[in-house]
C-alpha positions in Angstrom: 1.9 20.7 51.7 5.1 19.6 52.7 3.5 15.9 51.9 2.3 16.3 48.9 5.6 18.3 48.3 7.7 15.0 49.5 5.4 12.3 47.6 6.0 14.5 44.2 9.6 14.6 45.0 9.6 10.9 45.7 8.2 10.0 42.7 10.4 11.7 40.6 13.0 10.8 41.7 11.5 7.2 41.3 10.7 8.2 38.0 14.3 9.2 37.2 15.8 6.1 38.8 13.7 4.2 36.4 14.6 5.4 33.1 18.3 5.6 34.1 18.2 1.9 34.7 19.9 -0.3 31.5 17.4 -1.4 28.8 16.6 -4.7 27.9 18.3 -5.9 24.6 16.9 -8.8 22.2 18.5 -9.7 19.0 17.2 -11.9 16.2 19.6 -13.9 13.6 19.3 -15.8 10.7 20.9 -17.0 7.5 19.9 -17.4 3.9 21.5 -19.4 1.3 21.6 -17.8 -2.3 22.5 -19.8 -5.2 22.7 -17.1 -8.0 22.5 -13.1 -7.8 20.4 -12.3 -4.5 17.9 -10.0 -4.5 17.3 -8.3 -0.7 14.4 -6.0 0.5 14.5 -4.6 3.7 11.4 -2.5 5.1 11.7 -1.2 8.6 9.6 1.4 10.4 11.7 3.1 12.6 15.6 2.0 13.2 19.0 2.2 11.7 19.9 -0.3 8.7 23.8 -1.5 8.6 25.0 -3.1 5.4 28.5 -4.9 4.3 29.6 -7.2 2.0 31.9 -10.2 1.7 33.2 -12.9 -0.6 30.4 -15.1 0.3 27.0 -17.3 -1.2 24.5 -16.2 1.6 22.6 -12.9 3.2 23.5 -12.8 7.3 20.5 -11.1 8.5 21.1 -10.1 12.6 18.2 -7.7 14.3 19.0 -5.8 17.2 16.7 -3.7 20.1 17.2 -1.8 22.9 14.4 -1.2 25.4 12.2 -3.5 23.0 10.9 -6.7 23.0 11.4 -8.9 19.9 7.7 -10.6 19.9 4.6 -10.8 17.9 3.0 -7.8 20.6 6.4 -5.9 20.1 9.1 -5.6 17.4 8.7 -8.2 15.3 10.6 -9.8 11.8 8.5 -11.0 9.3 11.2 -12.7 6.8 10.5 -14.6 3.2 12.9 -16.2 1.0 11.9 -17.6 -2.5 14.7 -18.8 -4.4 18.0 -15.9 -4.5 15.0 -13.3 -3.3 15.2 -12.8 0.8 12.4 -9.9 2.2 12.6 -8.4 5.7 10.2 -6.4 7.2 11.1 -5.0 10.8 7.6 -4.1 12.2 7.4 -1.7 15.7 4.7 -1.7 17.8 1.7 0.5 17.2 1.9 2.2 20.2 6.1 3.4 20.5 6.6 4.8 24.2 9.9 5.5 22.9 9.4 9.2 24.2 10.3 8.3 27.4 14.0 8.2 27.5 14.0 7.6 23.7 17.9 7.5 24.0 17.9 4.3 25.1 15.3 2.4 23.0 16.4 1.5 19.1 16.5 -1.1 16.4 19.2 -1.9 14.5 19.2 -4.2 11.1 22.7 -5.4 10.5 23.4 -7.3 6.8 26.3 -9.0 5.7 25.9 -9.9 1.6 27.6 -11.2 -1.4 29.3 -8.5 -2.9 26.9 -8.5 -5.9 23.3 -8.7 -5.1 20.3 -6.4 -6.1 19.2 -4.2 -2.8 16.5 -2.2 -1.9 16.0 -0.6 1.6 13.7 1.7 2.9 13.1 2.5 6.7 10.4 5.1 7.8 13.0 6.9 10.3 16.5 5.9 10.6 19.9 5.9 8.9 21.4 4.0 6.5 24.9 2.4 6.1 26.2 0.7 3.0 29.2 -0.5 1.2 30.9 -2.2 -1.4 28.2 -4.1 -3.5 27.4 -3.8 -7.0 23.8 -4.0 -8.4 20.9 -2.1 -8.5 20.7 -0.6 -5.4 17.8 1.9 -3.7 18.0 3.2 -1.0 15.2 5.2 0.8 14.7 6.7 4.4 12.0 9.0 5.8 14.0 10.7 8.1 17.7 10.1 8.3 21.0 9.9 6.9 22.3 7.8 4.0 26.0 7.1 4.0 27.4 4.3 1.2 30.6 3.6 -0.2 31.9 1.7 -3.0 28.9 1.0 -4.9 28.9 0.1 -8.2 25.6 -0.1 -11.0 22.3 1.5 -10.8 22.1 3.5 -7.4 19.5 5.5 -6.1 19.5 7.7 -2.7 16.7 9.5 -0.9 16.1 11.0 2.3 13.0 12.9 3.1 15.4 14.9 5.9 19.1 14.2 6.2 22.2 14.0 5.0 23.6 11.9 1.6 27.1 11.1 1.6 28.5 9.1 -1.2 31.8 8.4 -2.1 33.6 5.7 -4.9 31.0 5.1 -6.5 30.5 3.9 -10.1 27.9 3.5 -12.6 24.4 5.8 -12.6 23.7 8.3 -9.9 20.6 9.6 -9.0 20.3 11.2 -5.2 17.3 13.3 -3.8 16.9 14.9 -0.4 14.4 17.1 1.3 16.6 19.0 3.4 20.6 18.4 3.9 23.5 18.8 2.4 25.0 16.3 -0.6 28.2 15.2 -1.0 29.5 12.7 -3.7 32.4 11.1 -6.0 32.8 8.8 -8.1 33.2 7.9 -12.3 29.9 8.3 -13.4 27.5 7.9 -16.8 24.8 9.2 -15.2 24.2 12.0 -12.5 21.5 13.4 -11.0 21.8 15.5 -7.6 18.7 17.5 -5.8 18.6 18.9 -2.6 15.5 21.3 -1.1 18.1 22.9 1.1 21.6 22.2 1.1 24.7 22.3 0.1 26.4 20.7 -2.7 29.7 19.1 -3.5 30.3 16.7 -6.4 33.7 15.4 -7.4 33.5 13.6 -11.0 36.6 11.4 -11.9 38.3 10.6 -14.5 36.5 8.5 -16.9 33.1 9.7 -16.2 30.8 10.2 -19.8 28.1 12.8 -20.2 26.1 10.5 -21.9 22.7 11.7 -21.3 21.9 15.1 -19.8 23.0 15.7 -16.1 21.5 17.8 -13.3 22.8 19.3 -9.7 20.1 21.5 -8.1 20.1 23.1 -4.6 16.9 25.2 -3.5 19.1 26.8 -1.1 22.5 26.2 -0.7 26.2 26.7 -2.7 27.3 23.9 -5.1 31.1 23.0 -5.6 31.7 20.7 -8.8 34.7 19.2 -9.5 35.5 18.1 -13.1 37.9 15.9 -15.1 40.0 18.3 -18.0 38.4 15.9 -20.6 35.1 15.8 -19.9 32.4 16.9 -22.9 29.2 18.2 -21.9 27.0 21.8 -22.8 27.5 23.3 -19.4 24.4 25.3 -18.3 24.3 27.1 -14.7 22.4 29.7 -13.1 21.9 30.9 -9.5 19.4 33.0 -8.4 21.1 34.6 -5.7 24.8 34.2 -5.9 27.5 33.9 -8.3 29.4 31.7 -10.6 32.9 30.9 -10.8 34.4 28.8 -13.2 38.3 27.7 -13.1 38.0 25.3 -16.3 38.2 26.3 -19.7 34.1 27.0 -21.1 33.6 28.1 -24.5 30.9 30.6 -24.1 27.9 31.6 -25.8 25.6 34.3 -25.4 26.2 37.2 -22.7 28.1 37.0 -19.9 26.4 37.1 -16.3 27.8 36.5 -13.1 24.6 34.6 -12.5 24.0 32.4 -15.6 26.1 30.9 -17.9 26.1 28.7 -21.0 29.0 27.3 -23.1 30.7 24.3 -24.0 33.7 21.8 -22.0 35.6 20.4 -24.8 33.3 20.9 -27.6 30.0 20.4 -26.2 28.1 17.0 -25.5 24.8 16.5 -23.5 23.6 19.1 -21.0 25.3 19.8 -17.6 22.9 21.5 -15.9 23.4 23.2 -12.4 21.4 25.2 -10.8 20.7 26.9 -7.4 17.8 29.2 -6.1 20.0 30.8 -3.7 24.0 30.3 -3.5 27.1 30.6 -5.6 28.3 27.9 -7.9 32.2 27.0 -8.3 33.0 24.5 -11.2 36.7 23.7 -11.2 39.1 21.1 -12.8 39.8 17.7 -10.6 
C-alpha cells in the first residue's frame, strides 16, 4: 500500500511539474499589399482577435500561439488574397487538449490594417478588440467580450455570451449580446442595442439623428440613456419590473405610469423605444 501511495505521489508531482513547464510558442506572419479599399475577412475557431489601424496600404497579419504548434496537424492558417480582398481562417486541431493547463494555451490573431476598410471578424470562442477603422464592420464571437473604439460607418457587434463596450463611434450601430452588459457612446444615425441579461449604458452624442426607429432592450437589467437636448424622437419607454425616471423634457401623451411612458422629445420624430423586462430605466440630458 505504501508503494502505491508513493507511486501516486510521484506521478502527481511529475504531472504538476510537467504542466508548470513553459509551453512552446509559435508565430506566423504575412503582409498583403492593398491598392484600393481593403476588404478583410477573419475567422478563428478559438482565439482572441486584436486589430489596430495605421496610415498604410497593406494588411499585416500575425498569428501567435502558446501551447500549440503552427503546423498542418495542429493550429494552421488558411489564407487567400484576391485583389484587395484578404481572407484568413485560423483552424484549431480537432482534439484540443487545452483542458489540461488551459491557462498556458492560447491563440492570438493580430492584424494591422488601413484606417478605411470593410471588416468581417468571427471567432467561435475569444475576445475581439479593434480601434479606429471606417467602413462596414461586422464582429461576431460565440463566447467572448467585444471592445471597440473610434469606429465609423455601419457597425454590427454580436457575442453569444460576453460584454460589449463601444466608444467614440460615428454612424449606425447594431449591438446584440446573449448575456452581458453593454456600454456604447457616439454620434448615431441608427441605434439598436439588445442584451438578454445585463445593463445598458448608452450616451448619444450631439449631432445624432433618429432617422429610423431606434431600439434599446434588456431582458433583465437597468438601462441608462443620455440624450442631446435637441434630439427629435417619439419616446416609448416600458419596464416589466422597475421604474422610469426622466430628467429631460418630454411631452407625455396618455396616462402617466411608473412603468410605461409615451411622449415626444422636441416635437417628436421617429420612434425611440427603450424597454427592460426587469430593471429601471433612466433617461437624462447629455
